[in-house]
C-alpha positions as CSV (number, residue, x, y, z in Angstrom):
1,M,145.9,-149.2,194.3
2,S,149.2,-147.5,194.1
3,I,149.7,-143.8,194.5
4,L,150.5,-143.5,190.8
5,E,147.3,-145.3,189.8
6,E,145.3,-143.0,192.1
7,V,146.9,-139.9,190.5
8,L,146.1,-141.3,187.0
9,V,142.5,-142.0,188.0
10,E,142.1,-138.5,189.4
11,E,143.6,-137.0,186.2
12,Y,141.2,-139.1,184.2
13,E,138.2,-137.9,186.2
14,R,139.4,-134.3,185.9
15,S,139.8,-134.7,182.2
16,E,136.2,-136.0,182.0
17,R,134.9,-132.9,183.9
18,V,136.9,-130.6,181.7
19,S,135.5,-132.3,178.6
20,R,131.9,-132.0,179.8
21,A,132.4,-128.2,180.5
22,L,134.0,-127.7,177.0
23,T,131.2,-129.7,175.3
24,A,128.6,-127.5,177.1
25,E,130.5,-124.3,176.0
26,L,130.7,-125.7,172.4
27,A,126.9,-126.0,172.2
28,G,126.6,-122.2,172.6
29,L,129.3,-121.2,170.0
30,P,128.6,-120.5,166.3
31,R,129.5,-123.0,163.6
32,G,130.7,-122.3,160.1
33,S,132.7,-119.4,158.6
34,V,132.1,-115.8,157.7
35,R,132.1,-114.9,154.0
36,E,132.2,-111.5,152.6
37,R,130.4,-110.7,149.3
38,T,130.6,-107.4,147.5
39,I,127.3,-106.3,146.0
40,N,127.2,-102.9,144.2
41,G,130.5,-102.0,145.7
42,R,129.4,-102.6,149.3
43,P,130.5,-105.5,151.5
44,Y,127.9,-107.8,152.9
45,Y,128.7,-110.6,155.4
46,Y,127.2,-114.1,155.7
47,L,127.6,-116.9,158.1
48,Q,127.9,-120.1,156.1
49,Y,127.4,-123.5,157.8
50,R,126.2,-127.0,157.0
51,E,122.8,-128.3,157.9
52,G,122.8,-131.9,156.9
53,S,123.9,-132.0,153.3
54,H,122.9,-128.4,152.6
55,V,125.1,-125.3,153.0
56,R,123.2,-122.4,154.6
57,S,124.1,-118.7,154.5
58,D,122.7,-116.3,157.0
59,Y,123.2,-112.6,156.6
60,V,125.2,-111.0,159.4
61,P,124.9,-107.3,160.1
62,R,128.3,-105.5,159.8
63,E,128.3,-104.5,163.5
64,D,128.0,-108.2,164.5
65,V,130.8,-109.6,162.3
66,E,133.7,-109.1,164.7
67,A,131.9,-110.8,167.6
68,L,130.9,-113.7,165.3
69,R,134.5,-114.1,164.2
70,E,135.6,-114.2,167.9
71,G,133.0,-116.9,168.6
72,L,134.2,-118.9,165.6
73,A,137.8,-118.6,166.8
74,R,136.8,-119.7,170.3
75,R,135.0,-122.7,168.8
76,K,138.3,-123.8,167.1
77,E,140.1,-123.5,170.4
78,V,137.5,-125.5,172.3
79,V,137.5,-128.3,169.6
80,A,141.3,-128.5,169.9
81,A,141.1,-128.7,173.7
82,L,138.5,-131.5,173.5
83,K,140.7,-133.5,171.2
84,E,143.6,-133.0,173.6
85,Q,141.5,-134.2,176.5
86,E,140.5,-137.3,174.6
87,R,144.1,-138.0,173.7
88,S,145.1,-137.6,177.4
89,R,142.3,-140.0,178.5
90,R,143.4,-142.6,176.0
91,Q,147.0,-142.4,177.3
92,I,145.7,-142.8,180.9
93,E,143.6,-145.8,179.9
94,K,146.7,-147.4,178.3
95,A,148.8,-146.7,181.4
96,L,146.1,-148.2,183.8
97,G,145.5,-151.3,181.7
98,R,142.7,-153.2,180.2
99,G,140.5,-153.5,183.3
100,F,140.3,-149.7,183.8
101,A,139.5,-149.2,180.1
102,D,136.7,-151.8,180.3
103,E,135.2,-150.2,183.4
104,H,135.1,-146.7,181.8
105,A,134.2,-147.6,178.2
106,G,131.6,-145.2,176.9
107,A,131.9,-142.9,179.9
């Protein structure tokens, strides 16, 4: 195996490790979006998310809204990073050829 192939394989394995860590982090982050409703002139906040084909709304206390929004923003960042890692692995698979892709299919 050439030095270039070794570097690509190392990068592929690093990308897999990063993806596993990001996936684990993603499991602990909130899903959905924060919605504000005004009832009798007062704002109330709800986390809306899908559960199967149903949209659920959970009340969020005012003091927890900012932390929830930060968690939702972090989730977007993690999802984008996972997509980038997947794109990077596809490029490496193309560069290393069919045999490598067959060996690592589903990994």
